[in-house]
PDB file of N, CA, C and O in Angstrom:
ATOM      1  N   UNK A   1     111.184 102.974 100.980  1.00  0.00           N
ATOM      2  CA  UNK A   1     111.351 104.162 101.521  1.00  0.00           C
ATOM      3  C   UNK A   1     112.299 104.377 102.999  1.00  0.00           C
ATOM      4  O   UNK A   1     112.086 103.834 104.083  1.00  0.00           O
ATOM      5  N   UNK A   2     113.684 105.600 102.553  1.00  0.00           N
ATOM      6  CA  UNK A   2     114.413 105.767 103.103  1.00  0.00           C
ATOM      7  C   UNK A   2     114.866 107.041 103.711  1.00  0.00           C
ATOM      8  O   UNK A   2     115.356 107.877 102.951  1.00  0.00           O
ATOM      9  N   UNK A   3     114.772 107.299 104.947  1.00  0.00           N
ATOM     10  CA  UNK A   3     114.531 108.957 105.766  1.00  0.00           C
ATOM     11  C   UNK A   3     115.779 109.826 104.882  1.00  0.00           C
ATOM     12  O   UNK A   3     115.722 110.824 104.164  1.00  0.00           O
ATOM     13  N   UNK A   4     116.826 108.999 105.278  1.00  0.00           N
ATOM     14  CA  UNK A   4     118.365 110.261 104.578  1.00  0.00           C
ATOM     15  C   UNK A   4     117.879 110.549 103.497  1.00  0.00           C
ATOM     16  O   UNK A   4     117.712 111.731 103.198  1.00  0.00           O
ATOM     17  N   UNK A   5     117.415 109.164 102.349  1.00  0.00           N
ATOM     18  CA  UNK A   5     116.842 110.090 100.676  1.00  0.00           C
ATOM     19  C   UNK A   5     115.790 110.582 100.865  1.00  0.00           C
ATOM     20  O   UNK A   5     115.246 110.529  99.762  1.00  0.00           O
ATOM     21  N   UNK A   6     114.954 111.154 101.721  1.00  0.00           N
ATOM     22  CA  UNK A   6     113.587 111.588 100.836  1.00  0.00           C
ATOM     23  C   UNK A   6     113.979 113.088 102.167  1.00  0.00           C
ATOM     24  O   UNK A   6     113.441 114.191 102.258  1.00  0.00           O
ATOM     25  N   UNK A   7     114.968 112.540 102.898  1.00  0.00           N
ATOM     26  CA  UNK A   7     115.947 114.298 103.583  1.00  0.00           C
ATOM     27  C   UNK A   7     116.465 115.141 102.245  1.00  0.00           C
ATOM     28  O   UNK A   7     116.225 116.261 101.795  1.00  0.00           O
ATOM     29  N   UNK A   8     117.390 113.900 101.799  1.00  0.00           N
ATOM     30  CA  UNK A   8     118.179 114.567 100.823  1.00  0.00           C
ATOM     31  C   UNK A   8     117.100 115.032  99.603  1.00  0.00           C
ATOM     32  O   UNK A   8     117.422 116.031  98.959  1.00  0.00           O
ATOM     33  N   UNK A   9     115.892 114.381  99.276  1.00  0.00           N
ATOM     34  CA  UNK A   9     115.033 115.042  98.234  1.00  0.00           C
ATOM     35  C   UNK A   9     114.832 116.932  98.154  1.00  0.00           C
ATOM     36  O   UNK A   9     115.195 117.970  97.601  1.00  0.00           O
ATOM     37  N   UNK A  10     113.707 116.134  99.491  1.00  0.00           N
ATOM     38  CA  UNK A  10     112.929 117.546 100.640  1.00  0.00           C
ATOM     39  C   UNK A  10     113.734 118.734 100.480  1.00  0.00           C
ATOM     40  O   UNK A  10     113.400 119.700  99.794  1.00  0.00           O
ATOM     41  N   UNK A  11     115.598 118.552 101.620  1.00  0.00           N
ATOM     42  CA  UNK A  11     115.980 119.789 101.367  1.00  0.00           C
ATOM     43  C   UNK A  11     117.069 120.133 100.756  1.00  0.00           C
ATOM     44  O   UNK A  11     117.236 121.350 100.824  1.00  0.00           O
ATOM     45  N   UNK A  12     117.836 119.616 100.220  1.00  0.00           N
ATOM     46  CA  UNK A  12     118.928 119.779  99.102  1.00  0.00           C
ATOM     47  C   UNK A  12     120.007 119.567  99.461  1.00  0.00           C
ATOM     48  O   UNK A  12     120.225 118.445  99.917  1.00  0.00           O
ATOM     49  N   UNK A  13     121.227 120.655  99.396  1.00  0.00           N
ATOM     50  CA  UNK A  13     122.201 120.505  99.897  1.00  0.00           C
ATOM     51  C   UNK A  13     122.168 121.603 101.735  1.00  0.00           C
ATOM     52  O   UNK A  13     122.997 122.401 102.172  1.00  0.00           O
ATOM     53  N   UNK A  14     120.971 121.164 102.274  1.00  0.00           N
ATOM     54  CA  UNK A  14     120.638 122.093 103.588  1.00  0.00           C
ATOM     55  C   UNK A  14     121.862 121.116 104.726  1.00  0.00           C
ATOM     56  O   UNK A  14     121.994 119.895 104.808  1.00  0.00           O
ATOM     57  N   UNK A  15     122.537 122.122 105.408  1.00  0.00           N
ATOM     58  CA  UNK A  15     123.697 121.268 106.046  1.00  0.00           C
ATOM     59  C   UNK A  15     122.406 120.852 107.384  1.00  0.00           C
ATOM     60  O   UNK A  15     121.381 121.430 107.746  1.00  0.00           O
ATOM     61  N   UNK A  16     122.996 119.760 107.762  1.00  0.00           N
ATOM     62  CA  UNK A  16     122.370 119.323 108.888  1.00  0.00           C
ATOM     63  C   UNK A  16     123.419 119.099 110.149  1.00  0.00           C
ATOM     64  O   UNK A  16     124.463 118.477 109.954  1.00  0.00           O
ATOM     65  N   UNK A  17     123.082 119.651 111.491  1.00  0.00           N
ATOM     66  CA  UNK A  17     123.641 119.826 112.348  1.00  0.00           C
ATOM     67  C   UNK A  17     124.020 117.986 112.539  1.00  0.00           C
ATOM     68  O   UNK A  17     123.801 117.332 111.520  1.00  0.00           O
ATOM     69  N   UNK A  18     124.530 117.238 113.708  1.00  0.00           N
ATOM     70  CA  UNK A  18     125.157 115.932 114.120  1.00  0.00           C
ATOM     71  C   UNK A  18     123.756 115.180 114.919  1.00  0.00           C
ATOM     72  O   UNK A  18     123.245 114.079 114.710  1.00  0.00           O
ATOM     73  N   UNK A  19     123.453 116.072 115.731  1.00  0.00           N
ATOM     74  CA  UNK A  19     121.647 115.631 116.072  1.00  0.00           C
ATOM     75  C   UNK A  19     120.522 115.377 115.222  1.00  0.00           C
ATOM     76  O   UNK A  19     119.835 114.369 115.379  1.00  0.00           O
ATOM     77  N   UNK A  20     120.200 116.550 113.989  1.00  0.00           N
ATOM     78  CA  UNK A  20     119.659 116.136 113.085  1.00  0.00           C
ATOM     79  C   UNK A  20     119.880 114.881 112.591  1.00  0.00           C
ATOM     80  O   UNK A  20     118.804 114.289 112.677  1.00  0.00           O
ATOM     81  N   UNK A  21     120.772 114.116 112.086  1.00  0.00           N
ATOM     82  CA  UNK A  21     121.529 113.371 111.606  1.00  0.00           C
ATOM     83  C   UNK A  21     121.143 112.150 112.374  1.00  0.00           C
ATOM     84  O   UNK A  21     120.793 111.126 111.787  1.00  0.00           O
ATOM     85  N   UNK A  22     121.201 112.241 113.739  1.00  0.00           N
ATOM     86  CA  UNK A  22     120.808 111.325 114.434  1.00  0.00           C
ATOM     87  C   UNK A  22     119.322 111.153 114.126  1.00  0.00           C
ATOM     88  O   UNK A  22     118.829 110.248 113.452  1.00  0.00           O
ATOM     89  N   UNK A  23     118.940 111.758 114.484  1.00  0.00           N
ATOM     90  CA  UNK A  23     117.295 111.984 114.120  1.00  0.00           C
ATOM     91  C   UNK A  23     116.797 111.099 113.190  1.00  0.00           C
ATOM     92  O   UNK A  23     115.996 110.169 113.283  1.00  0.00           O
ATOM     93  N   UNK A  24     117.722 111.785 111.839  1.00  0.00           N
ATOM     94  CA  UNK A  24     117.116 111.040 110.597  1.00  0.00           C
ATOM     95  C   UNK A  24     117.413 109.298 110.394  1.00  0.00           C
ATOM     96  O   UNK A  24     116.890 108.480 109.637  1.00  0.00           O
ATOM     97  N   UNK A  25     118.569 109.156 111.507  1.00  0.00           N
ATOM     98  CA  UNK A  25     118.579 107.762 111.161  1.00  0.00           C
ATOM     99  C   UNK A  25     117.328 106.737 112.407  1.00  0.00           C
ATOM    100  O   UNK A  25     116.923 105.577 112.475  1.00  0.00           O
ATOM    101  N   UNK A  26     117.175 107.724 113.009  1.00  0.00           N
ATOM    102  CA  UNK A  26     116.369 106.814 113.760  1.00  0.00           C
ATOM    103  C   UNK A  26     115.031 107.063 113.142  1.00  0.00           C
ATOM    104  O   UNK A  26     114.090 106.542 113.742  1.00  0.00           O
ATOM    105  N   UNK A  27     114.728 107.802 111.987  1.00  0.00           N
ATOM    106  CA  UNK A  27     113.570 108.072 111.546  1.00  0.00           C
ATOM    107  C   UNK A  27     113.263 107.309 110.609  1.00  0.00           C
ATOM    108  O   UNK A  27     112.155 107.401 110.080  1.00  0.00           O
ATOM    109  N   UNK A  28     114.249 106.333 110.183  1.00  0.00           N
ATOM    110  CA  UNK A  28     114.742 105.241 109.082  1.00  0.00           C
ATOM    111  C   UNK A  28     114.216 104.147 109.713  1.00  0.00           C
ATOM    112  O   UNK A  28     113.443 103.378 109.141  1.00  0.00           O
ATOM    113  N   UNK A  29     114.562 104.022 110.804  1.00  0.00           N
ATOM    114  CA  UNK A  29     114.539 102.804 111.799  1.00  0.00           C
ATOM    115  C   UNK A  29     112.882 102.560 112.455  1.00  0.00           C
ATOM    116  O   UNK A  29     112.357 101.520 112.852  1.00  0.00           O
ATOM    117  N   UNK A  30     112.473 103.611 112.398  1.00  0.00           N
ATOM    118  CA  UNK A  30     110.782 103.816 112.659  1.00  0.00           C
ATOM    119  C   UNK A  30     110.180 103.363 111.607  1.00  0.00           C
ATOM    120  O   UNK A  30     109.256 102.557 111.495  1.00  0.00           O
ATOM    121  N   UNK A  31     110.791 103.958 110.833  1.00  0.00           N
ATOM    122  CA  UNK A  31     109.710 104.253 109.435  1.00  0.00           C
ATOM    123  C   UNK A  31     109.626 102.459 109.011  1.00  0.00           C
ATOM    124  O   UNK A  31     108.625 101.817 108.694  1.00  0.00           O
ATOM    125  N   UNK A  32     110.931 102.028 109.136  1.00  0.00           N
ATOM    126  CA  UNK A  32     111.414 101.034 108.544  1.00  0.00           C
ATOM    127  C   UNK A  32     110.261  99.912 108.926  1.00  0.00           C
ATOM    128  O   UNK A  32     109.376  99.441 108.212  1.00  0.00           O
ATOM    129  N   UNK A  33     110.618  99.634 110.426  1.00  0.00           N
ATOM    130  CA  UNK A  33     109.573  99.240 111.480  1.00  0.00           C
ATOM    131  C   UNK A  33     108.028  98.617 111.376  1.00  0.00           C
ATOM    132  O   UNK A  33     107.620  97.459 111.464  1.00  0.00           O
ATOM    133  N   UNK A  34     107.188 100.181 111.100  1.00  0.00           N
ATOM    134  CA  UNK A  34     106.184 100.564 110.566  1.00  0.00           C
ATOM    135  C   UNK A  34     105.672 100.108 109.072  1.00  0.00           C
ATOM    136  O   UNK A  34     104.461 100.091 108.850  1.00  0.00           O
ATOM    137  N   UNK A  35     106.569  99.756 108.103  1.00  0.00           N
ATOM    138  CA  UNK A  35     106.443  99.244 106.771  1.00  0.00           C
ATOM    139  C   UNK A  35     106.365  97.424 107.101  1.00  0.00           C
ATOM    140  O   UNK A  35     105.863  96.604 106.333  1.00  0.00           O
ATOM    141  N   UNK A  36     106.862  97.189 108.141  1.00  0.00           N
ATOM    142  CA  UNK A  36     107.166  95.844 108.072  1.00  0.00           C
ATOM    143  C   UNK A  36     105.784  95.525 108.868  1.00  0.00           C
ATOM    144  O   UNK A  36     105.441  94.343 108.856  1.00  0.00           O
ATOM    145  N   UNK A  37     104.993  96.407 109.527  1.00  0.00           N
ATOM    146  CA  UNK A  37     104.358  95.914 110.790  1.00  0.00           C
ATOM    147  C   UNK A  37     103.390  96.292 109.511  1.00  0.00           C
ATOM    148  O   UNK A  37     102.277  95.903 109.865  1.00  0.00           O
ATOM    149  N   UNK A  38     103.281  96.852 108.219  1.00  0.00           N
ATOM    150  CA  UNK A  38     101.620  96.857 107.174  1.00  0.00           C
ATOM    151  C   UNK A  38     100.572  97.780 108.035  1.00  0.00           C
ATOM    152  O   UNK A  38      99.429  97.992 107.630  1.00  0.00           O
ATOM    153  N   UNK A  39     101.019  98.240 109.111  1.00  0.00           N
ATOM    154  CA  UNK A  39      99.595  98.620 109.065  1.00  0.00           C
ATOM    155  C   UNK A  39      99.254 100.343 108.320  1.00  0.00           C
ATOM    156  O   UNK A  39      98.100 100.751 108.181  1.00  0.00           O
ATOM    157  N   UNK A  40     100.177 100.959 108.016  1.00  0.00           N
ATOM    158  CA  UNK A  40      99.381 101.565 106.877  1.00  0.00           C
ATOM    159  C   UNK A  40     100.182 101.994 105.476  1.00  0.00           C
ATOM    160  O   UNK A  40     101.354 101.646 105.336  1.00  0.00           O
ATOM    161  N   UNK A  41      99.525 102.732 104.491  1.00  0.00           N
ATOM    162  CA  UNK A  41     100.292 102.520 103.170  1.00  0.00           C
ATOM    163  C   UNK A  41     101.269 103.106 103.532  1.00  0.00           C
ATOM    164  O   UNK A  41     101.531 103.564 104.644  1.00  0.00           O
ATOM    165  N   UNK A  42     102.127 103.116 102.151  1.00  0.00           N
ATOM    166  CA  UNK A  42     103.165 103.472 101.617  1.00  0.00           C
ATOM    167  C   UNK A  42     102.878 105.499 101.919  1.00  0.00           C
ATOM    168  O   UNK A  42     103.414 106.427 102.525  1.00  0.00           O
ATOM    169  N   UNK A  43     102.102 105.329 101.332  1.00  0.00           N
ATOM    170  CA  UNK A  43     102.038 107.023 100.578  1.00  0.00           C
ATOM    171  C   UNK A  43     101.498 107.457 102.491  1.00  0.00           C
ATOM    172  O   UNK A  43     102.070 108.378 103.075  1.00  0.00           O
ATOM    173  N   UNK A  44     100.598 106.791 103.051  1.00  0.00           N
ATOM    174  CA  UNK A  44     100.850 107.384 104.775  1.00  0.00           C
ATOM    175  C   UNK A  44     101.427 107.425 104.806  1.00  0.00           C
ATOM    176  O   UNK A  44     101.761 108.509 104.329  1.00  0.00           O
ATOM    177  N   UNK A  45     102.688 106.574 105.314  1.00  0.00           N
ATOM    178  CA  UNK A  45     104.202 106.655 106.080  1.00  0.00           C
ATOM    179  C   UNK A  45     104.600 107.520 105.267  1.00  0.00           C
ATOM    180  O   UNK A  45     104.331 108.607 105.778  1.00  0.00           O
ATOM    181  N   UNK A  46     105.179 107.697 104.109  1.00  0.00           N
ATOM    182  CA  UNK A  46     105.817 108.935 103.686  1.00  0.00           C
ATOM    183  C   UNK A  46     104.951 110.683 103.976  1.00  0.00           C
ATOM    184  O   UNK A  46     105.753 111.558 103.650  1.00  0.00           O
ATOM    185  N   UNK A  47     104.034 111.096 104.317  1.00  0.00           N
ATOM    186  CA  UNK A  47     103.327 112.140 104.292  1.00  0.00           C
ATOM    187  C   UNK A  47     104.217 112.053 106.171  1.00  0.00           C
ATOM    188  O   UNK A  47     104.781 112.866 106.904  1.00  0.00           O
ATOM    189  N   UNK A  48     103.937 110.862 106.219  1.00  0.00           N
ATOM    190  CA  UNK A  48     104.150 110.594 108.177  1.00  0.00           C
ATOM    191  C   UNK A  48     105.419 111.068 107.589  1.00  0.00           C
ATOM    192  O   UNK A  48     105.371 112.233 107.196  1.00  0.00           O
ATOM    193  N   UNK A  49     106.471 110.490 107.441  1.00  0.00           N
ATOM    194  CA  UNK A  49     108.119 110.867 107.408  1.00  0.00           C
ATOM    195  C   UNK A  49     108.243 112.082 107.246  1.00  0.00           C
ATOM    196  O   UNK A  49     108.716 112.753 108.163  1.00  0.00           O
ATOM    197  N   UNK A  50     107.835 112.705 105.989  1.00  0.00           N
ATOM    198  CA  UNK A  50     108.237 114.447 105.804  1.00  0.00           C
ATOM    199  C   UNK A  50     107.372 115.244 106.694  1.00  0.00           C
ATOM    200  O   UNK A  50     107.657 116.439 106.770  1.00  0.00           O
ATOM    201  N   UNK A  51     106.379 114.818 107.374  1.00  0.00           N
ATOM    202  CA  UNK A  51     106.161 115.720 108.713  1.00  0.00           C
ATOM    203  C   UNK A  51     107.421 115.621 109.570  1.00  0.00           C
ATOM    204  O   UNK A  51     107.984 116.609 110.041  1.00  0.00           O
ATOM    205  N   UNK A  52     107.849 114.282 109.749  1.00  0.00           N
ATOM    206  CA  UNK A  52     108.374 114.625 110.898  1.00  0.00           C
ATOM    207  C   UNK A  52     109.783 115.167 110.345  1.00  0.00           C
ATOM    208  O   UNK A  52     110.311 115.924 111.159  1.00  0.00           O
ATOM    209  N   UNK A  53     110.690 114.927 108.904  1.00  0.00           N
ATOM    210  CA  UNK A  53     111.282 115.470 108.735  1.00  0.00           C
ATOM    211  C   UNK A  53     111.243 116.893 108.885  1.00  0.00           C
ATOM    212  O   UNK A  53     112.125 117.411 109.570  1.00  0.00           O
ATOM    213  N   UNK A  54     110.214 117.730 108.266  1.00  0.00           N
ATOM    214  CA  UNK A  54     110.208 119.453 108.569  1.00  0.00           C
ATOM    215  C   UNK A  54     110.244 119.746 110.196  1.00  0.00           C
ATOM    216  O   UNK A  54     110.468 120.832 110.731  1.00  0.00           O
ATOM    217  N   UNK A  55     109.933 118.355 110.898  1.00  0.00           N
ATOM    218  CA  UNK A  55     109.625 119.210 112.451  1.00  0.00           C
ATOM    219  C   UNK A  55     110.707 118.919 113.471  1.00  0.00           C
ATOM    220  O   UNK A  55     110.702 118.956 114.701  1.00  0.00           O
ATOM    221  N   UNK A  56     111.953 118.513 112.268  1.00  0.00           N
ATOM    222  CA  UNK A  56     113.211 118.413 113.271  1.00  0.00           C
ATOM    223  C   UNK A  56     114.176 119.840 112.664  1.00  0.00           C
ATOM    224  O   UNK A  56     115.305 120.185 113.015  1.00  0.00           O
ATOM    225  N   UNK A  57     113.485 120.315 111.899  1.00  0.00           N
ATOM    226  CA  UNK A  57     114.469 121.455 111.485  1.00  0.00           C
ATOM    227  C   UNK A  57     113.875 122.665 112.532  1.00  0.00           C
ATOM    228  O   UNK A  57     112.839 122.859 113.170  1.00  0.00           O
ATOM    229  N   UNK A  58     115.294 123.418 112.290  1.00  0.00           N
ATOM    230  CA  UNK A  58     115.484 124.724 113.720  1.00  0.00           C
ATOM    231  C   UNK A  58     114.561 125.801 112.041  1.00  0.00           C
ATOM    232  O   UNK A  58     114.485 125.597 110.830  1.00  0.00           O
ATOM    233  N   UNK A  59     114.131 126.748 112.880  1.00  0.00           N
ATOM    234  CA  UNK A  59     113.231 128.233 112.071  1.00  0.00           C
ATOM    235  C   UNK A  59     114.089 128.607 111.003  1.00  0.00           C
ATOM    236  O   UNK A  59     113.762 128.526 109.819  1.00  0.00           O
ATOM    237  N   UNK A  60     115.204 129.023 111.425  1.00  0.00           N
ATOM    238  CA  UNK A  60     115.915 129.056 109.713  1.00  0.00           C
ATOM    239  C   UNK A  60     115.655 128.146 109.060  1.00  0.00           C
ATOM    240  O   UNK A  60     114.914 128.326 108.095  1.00  0.00           O
ATOM    241  N   UNK A  61     116.108 126.991 109.312  1.00  0.00           N
ATOM    242  CA  UNK A  61     116.189 126.158 107.894  1.00  0.00           C
ATOM    243  C   UNK A  61     114.313 125.966 107.566  1.00  0.00           C
ATOM    244  O   UNK A  61     114.091 125.616 106.406  1.00  0.00           O
ATOM    245  N   UNK A  62     113.467 126.094 108.153  1.00  0.00           N
ATOM    246  CA  UNK A  62     112.492 126.014 107.639  1.00  0.00           C
ATOM    247  C   UNK A  62     112.044 127.351 106.658  1.00  0.00           C
ATOM    248  O   UNK A  62     111.412 127.322 105.602  1.00  0.00           O
ATOM    249  N   UNK A  63     112.687 128.709 107.505  1.00  0.00           N
ATOM    250  CA  UNK A  63     112.661 129.584 106.437  1.00  0.00           C
ATOM    251  C   UNK A  63     113.658 129.526 105.161  1.00  0.00           C
ATOM    252  O   UNK A  63     113.377 130.329 104.272  1.00  0.00           O
ATOM    253  N   UNK A  64     114.484 128.913 105.001  1.00  0.00           N
ATOM    254  CA  UNK A  64     115.595 128.610 104.234  1.00  0.00           C
ATOM    255  C   UNK A  64     114.336 127.928 103.230  1.00  0.00           C
ATOM    256  O   UNK A  64     114.117 128.717 102.311  1.00  0.00           O
ATOM    257  N   UNK A  65     113.676 127.011 103.164  1.00  0.00           N
ATOM    258  CA  UNK A  65     112.796 125.964 102.143  1.00  0.00           C
ATOM    259  C   UNK A  65     111.695 127.102 101.899  1.00  0.00           C
ATOM    260  O   UNK A  65     110.956 127.064 100.916  1.00  0.00           O
ATOM    261  N   UNK A  66     111.657 127.783 102.547  1.00  0.00           N
ATOM    262  CA  UNK A  66     109.934 128.821 101.777  1.00  0.00           C
ATOM    263  C   UNK A  66     110.207 129.178 100.458  1.00  0.00           C
ATOM    264  O   UNK A  66     111.346 128.872 100.104  1.00  0.00           O
ATOM    265  N   UNK A  67     109.570 129.687  99.686  1.00  0.00           N
ATOM    266  CA  UNK A  67     109.825 130.111  98.581  1.00  0.00           C
ATOM    267  C   UNK A  67     109.989 131.541  98.515  1.00  0.00           C
ATOM    268  O   UNK A  67     109.252 132.035  99.369  1.00  0.00           O
ATOM    269  N   UNK A  68     110.677 132.504  97.831  1.00  0.00           N
ATOM    270  CA  UNK A  68     111.373 133.707  97.978  1.00  0.00           C
ATOM    271  C   UNK A  68     110.209 134.512  96.924  1.00  0.00           C
ATOM    272  O   UNK A  68     110.333 135.710  96.668  1.00  0.00           O
TER     273      UNK A  68
END
């Protein structure tokens, strides 16, 4: 599980700010540690990661993801 790869899959070519890219790097470390601890399944961790990625988006970015 890689936060940057998952964000690319979810967001496509959406431009992210420098702060959002830093958040993704932090999420990558966070979820790598959680995988190592083994307390949650891969599916649970992936759901949490996706939720964290969506939570860091601006309202404009969220609207851009909605189907038209």
